[in-house]
C-alpha positions, -999 to 999 in steps of 0.1 A, spaced: -288 -117 442 -261 -92 428 -275 -72 400 -263 -73 371 -237 -46 360 -247 -21 336 -230 -21 303 -203 0 300 -202 31 284 -179 45 258 -181 85 248 -176 100 215 -137 105 223 -128 67 221 -142 59 185 -125 93 175 -93 84 193 -94 55 170 -99 64 141 -71 92 143 -49 61 154 -57 45 123 -55 67 100 -20 81 115 -8 42 114 -16 36 78 1 69 68 34 65 86 38 29 85 42 28 46 42 63 27 78 61 18 73 28 4 46 49 -20 70 80 -23 100 51 -36 73 36 -59 60 67 -75 99 82 -82 104 45 -95 87 46 -123 95 81 -133 77 111 -112 97 139 -98 97 150 -62 69 173 -69 48 148 -90 56 124 -62 43 147 -36 13 154 -53 6 115 -57 8 112 -23 -16 142 -16 -42 119 -47 -38 89 -28 -44 104 12 -77 127 -3 -92 102 -26 -94 75 0 -104 100 28 -133 113 3 -140 77 -1 -142 63 38 -164 95 42 -187 89 13 -189 48 22 -193 52 59 -216 77 62 -241 61 36 -239 22 50 -230 29 90 -207 4 92 -167 11 97 -154 7 62 -118 22 57 -101 26 26 -62 27 18 -36 34 -9 -18 -3 -21 15 -9 -1 21 -36 -26 12 -23 -53 33 11 -46 64 -18 -42 55 -37 -75 59 0 -88 92 6 -75 100 -31 -86 90 -25 -121 110 7 -126 98 34 -157 81 19 -186 80 34 -221 63 60 -228 78 76 -185 56 90 -161 26 99 -183 25 62 -196 22 51 -155 -3 75 -153 -23 59 -180 -15 25 -168 -33 39 -130 -62 51 -152 -70 19 -166 -64 5 -128 -95 24 -119 -116 12 -146 -105 -22 -143 -119 -23 -101 -146 0 -115 -157 -33 -136 -150 -57 -113 -178 -47 -92 -200 -45 -119 -192 -73 -137 -192 -105 -115 -169 -127 -140 -146 -106 -140 -142 -109 -102 -142 -146 -105 -117 -145 -131 -91 -128 -108 -103 -150 -76 -94 -179 -99 -55 -172 -103 -37 -190 -75 -35 -172 -49 -1 -193 -41 15 -171 -77 1 -140 -70 17 -146 -35 48 -154 -49 47 -125 -70 41 -101 -48 73 -117 -23 94 -118 -53 88 -76 -61 93 -74 -25 128 -89 -18 147 -62 -36 133 -32 -14 133 -56 20 170 -61 12 177 -27 12 184 -21 50 209 -46 44 227 -23 19 223 5 35 237 -4 69 269 -2 46 261 29 27 252 52 60 256 32 88 253 60 114 225 76 103 205 38 93 215 9 127 199 35 145 166 34 129 170 -5 127 172 -7 163 144 8 174 121 -4 150 135 -34 167 134 -25 198 90 -15 191 87 -45 175 88 -61 204 72 -41 227 44 -18 207 46 -32 171 22 -9 165 42 15 163 71 1 152 74 18 114 62 49 127 90 52 150 116 40 130 104 73 106 104 94 135 144 81 140 146 91 103 138 122 104 160 131 131 189 117 114 174 139 82 177 167 105 205 162 116 221 156 85 207 189 70 226 210 102 263 190 96 265 195 60 248 234 63 219 227 42 180 242 42 149 231 31 131 253 4 99 271 28 80 268 -9 89 228 -9 68 223 23 33 238 2 13 209 -6 11 208 -46 -11 190 -73 9 185 -106 -16 173 -133 -3 150 -163 -24 139 -195 -24 102 -190 -4 86 -221 -9 47 -230 16 26 -239 8 -14 -238 46 -15 -221 28 1 -197 -5 -17 -194 12 -48 -194 38 -40 -174 19 -19 -145 -15 -18 -150 -22 -57 -153 4 -69 -120 -10 -34 -98 -46 -48 -104 -42 -82 -95 -18 -74 -67 -46 -51 -54 -73 -75 -59 -56 -103 -45 -36 -81 -16 -58 -56 -5 -97 -54 -18 -102 -94 -10 -81 -96 24 -101 -65 31 -133 -80 25 -129 -110 49 -113 -86 77 -147 -70 80 -164 -101 82 -145 -114 107 -162 -84 126 -195 -91 113 -190 -66 87 -201 -72 52 -188 -53 23 -214 -35 1 -187 -49 -27 -201 -31 -61 -204 1 -39 -166 -6 -24 -154 -10 -63 -175 17 -75 -157 45 -47 -124 31 -50 -121 27 -90 -137 61 -97 -112 73 -68 -83 60 -88 -97 78 -124 -98 106 -106 -66 111 -89 -50 92 -115 -36 127 -131 -24 139 -98 -3 109 -95 -26 93 -74 -19 51 -82 -44 32 -68 -70 32 -39 -89 -3 -24 -102 -13 7 -82 -13 35 -65 -49 51 -46 -49 82 -53 -15 91 -93 -22 87 -91 -44 123 -81 -10 137 -115 9 134 -140 -24 132 -125 -44 163 -144 -40 193 -116 -20 211 -128 11 186 -166 7 202 -181 -19 221 -212 -9 199 -209 -28 167 -233 -2 152 -212 26 164 -177 20 152 -186 34 121 -178 70 138 -142 55 139 -136 49 104 -151 84 94 -125 98 116 -101 82 98 -113 95 68 -107 136 77 -75 126 95 -65 114 55 -79 145 49 -55 164 73 -23 144 67 -23 152 29 -20 185 38 18 170 45 29 154 16 53 182 3 68 186 36 80 148 38 88 147 -3 113 173 8 125 156 39 129 127 19 147 138 -1 169 158 22 179 121 34 211 105 35 215 80 15 196 43 24 178 62 53 143 65 31 149 28 16 156 18 49 127 23 70 105 15 27 123 -22 34 109 -23 75 78 -16 66 77 -43 38 93 -68 57 57 -81 73 42 -83 39 70 -104 24 68 -126 52 32 -131 49 41 -133 12 58 -165 16 42 -183 37 7 -182 13 32 -190 -21 49 -220 -5 15 -230 14 6 -259 -7 29 -289 -18 15 -288 -52 23 -257 -59 51 -249 -49 78 -255 -76 54 -230 -99 56 -206 -71 91 -207 -65 96 -200 -103 73 -170 -101 93 -160 -68 129 -159 -85 115 -145 -119 96 -115 -101 132 -114 -77 155 -107 -107 137 -75 -116 144 -88 -154 127 -64 -179 117 -83 -214 106 -60 -240 100 -30 -222 79 -49 -193 89 -57 -160 93 -88 -142 60 -88 -122 41 -97 -157 70 -127 -172 70 -136 -134 31 -146 -131 31 -158 -165 57 -181 -163 45 -195 -132 10 -200 -143 29 -218 -173 48 -242 -148 19 -252 -127 0 -261 -161 29 -287 -170 26 -298 -137 -8 -303 -135 -13 -318 -167 14 -341 -163 0 -354 -128 -30 -361 -147 
């Protein structure tokens, strides 16, 4: 009789490696989107670098607190769809201080969601199709950036796209990080060819604090859409991803940590942190550790890695600022293609909601601004109105 094989023994190096990969993939695959969004709503390069540093530190500390307290692989992230929303919104009345005030409001709403079940149910009652259609409309102009960039800077952009495509086929997880690597090489070559240099002082991490200012245009045009996108595209899916691996998210604690982290980081430009969704699987899956009760060490390592990556914020902004026209926008657009595809699929999955979803999508994609409020809010408002008219007509 053949004896049963001994269970596979995995050392500490395995979950540590998984945690480092979790943070690296989460950071390199979408930091360009974050910088694009912060610059779009009025941040200077220094303030954008500060914002990137703030979200890294906030989510890193948040991961450490939650994983140490609950011993489960809870990972946090910045809201990539939220950054895309900022990029499509543009500068609102009150400028960057008003955007900071909107970020503080989002953090308070997230805390309130964890403490008040009725608010969570209200957000959950927003039709998924309309929320996804709004997100898809916001993403569309950003995802078109690589198409336009090829015409502007073909020598720099085409290699970026080709490397992304090859890696998408053979190592999907690293497609966007590899694309940024090629973009970085293109930036360095451009600096050499044009005999330009980067000031060493621009490479030093900096915290630029701005007092928040509240305008109703920023609250309606940034805070409300950003809160809805963060909940619908990050926190709720993140909870579902963790449940698929047998973990139950401590909802109230998670919302309190991410909400408070957002409020504290907002004056430094930290627009929002939330539960990780897609990247959550990297630390919670069996590949991180065969023992379900030991995978929290992978998430803990990811938190530590984010704190280290925060030190790179200023250097990355300096590199991005020196980039040829269209290169960074190409990386951001490529990073968002998968999110756009998922949002479109979710928006159009229901025959009964399709007209309202398409209307929402078109208004969000139009980029119109009315009364100082961006298209995302109007898209959701009109979409809900169209849905109500069609639903009441069919009764």
